[in-house]
C-alpha positions as a printed NumPy array, in Angstrom:
array([[  0.   ,   0.   ,   0.   ],
       [  2.955,   2.294,   0.526],
       [  3.669,   2.244,  -3.189],
       [  0.054,   3.256,  -3.938],
       [  0.459,   6.279,  -1.659],
       [  3.693,   7.258,  -3.392],
       [  2.149,   6.851,  -6.843],
       [ -0.808,   9.048,  -5.877],
       [  1.528,  11.717,  -4.51 ],
       [  3.6  ,  11.549,  -7.712],
       [  0.482,  11.995,  -9.858],
       [ -0.52 ,  15.03 ,  -7.808],
       [  2.976,  16.481,  -8.253],
       [  2.88 ,  15.931, -12.028],
       [ -0.57 ,  17.537, -12.289],
       [  0.697,  20.481, -10.199],
       [  3.66 ,  20.902, -12.566],
       [  1.431,  20.818, -15.666],
       [ -0.88 ,  23.499, -14.288],
       [  2.01 ,  25.749, -13.253],
       [  3.655,  25.272, -16.679],
       [  0.355,  26.127, -18.398],
       [ -0.115,  29.297, -16.346],
       [  3.466,  30.47 , -16.904],
       [  3.245,  29.727, -20.631],
       [ -0.013,  31.67 , -20.896],
       [  1.658,  34.7  , -19.306],
       [  4.692,  34.414, -21.566],
       [  2.506,  34.087, -24.658],
       [  0.312,  37.043, -23.637],
       [  3.371,  39.227, -23.   ],
       [  4.803,  38.071, -26.359],
       [  7.891,  36.502, -24.856],
       [  6.905,  33.208, -26.485],
       [  5.472,  32.998, -29.962],
       [  2.956,  30.338, -31.016],
       [  4.443,  30.35 , -34.519],
       [  7.428,  28.475, -33.121],
       [  6.623,  24.767, -33.602],
       [  7.864,  23.488, -30.239],
       [  6.072,  26.249, -28.323],
       [  2.867,  25.576, -30.233],
       [  3.087,  21.819, -29.61 ],
       [  3.626,  22.262, -25.88 ],
       [  0.882,  24.899, -25.611],
       [ -1.739,  22.931, -27.525],
       [ -0.799,  19.741, -25.688],
       [ -1.234,  21.411, -22.307],
       [ -4.519,  22.932, -23.466],
       [ -5.852,  19.542, -24.563],
       [ -4.787,  18.035, -21.262],
       [ -6.062,  20.744, -18.914],
       [ -9.048,  22.287, -20.681],
       [-11.464,  19.452, -19.69 ],
       [-10.534,  20.058, -16.039],
       [-10.797,  23.829, -16.344],
       [-14.145,  23.684, -18.147],
       [-15.68 ,  21.644, -15.31 ],
       [-14.361,  24.102, -12.757],
       [-15.657,  27.078, -14.778],
       [-19.18 ,  25.607, -14.704],
       [-19.353,  26.2  , -10.958],
       [-17.584,  29.558, -10.81 ],
       [-19.138,  32.985, -11.358],
       [-18.101,  35.031, -14.39 ],
       [-15.043,  37.15 , -13.616],
       [-14.596,  38.87 , -16.964],
       [-11.124,  38.411, -18.391],
       [ -9.716,  36.834, -15.237],
       [ -9.644,  33.032, -15.326],
       [ -9.512,  31.586, -11.823],
       [ -9.92 ,  27.957, -12.894],
       [ -6.169,  27.179, -12.652],
       [ -6.075,  28.637,  -9.141],
       [ -9.038,  26.52 ,  -8.072],
       [ -7.411,  23.454,  -9.641],
       [ -4.167,  24.112,  -7.753],
       [ -6.07 ,  24.565,  -4.491],
       [ -7.929,  21.307,  -5.106],
       [ -4.661,  19.471,  -5.779],
       [ -3.15 ,  20.923,  -2.618],
       [ -6.219,  19.892,  -0.61 ],
       [ -5.968,  16.342,  -1.993],
       [ -2.298,  16.276,  -1.074],
       [ -3.123,  17.323,   2.502],
       [ -5.861,  14.693,   2.749],
       [ -3.523,  11.981,   1.501],
       [ -0.716,  13.07 ,   3.822],
       [ -3.017,  13.148,   6.845],
       [ -4.307,   9.675,   6.028],
       [ -0.92 ,   8.189,   5.154],
       [ -1.281,   5.77 ,   8.07 ],
       [ -4.027,   3.967,   6.187],
       [ -1.608,   3.349,   3.338],
       [  1.231,   2.213,   5.581],
       [ -0.952,  -0.095,   7.649],
       [ -0.55 ,   1.624,  11.035]])
């Protein structure tokens, strides 16, 4: 069961990294530091969008309209952090204590 706990924590870390990378890339693209006409940038951007947009769209269904400010990534990060806390507090169940 210990390995299951570690795998779940790893998946949460990977999801956290993807969301942070998506947010940073969106800022860099909006401030024209990165250009979507570059093939590698476009591939990474569209890949992250395809991966994260289903999650963001579900979160946006429950959130009020905030104009041009998208808070879905923040809510997703908070949810991941809450899951991490829940798993850490219940780690004894995974270790058999």
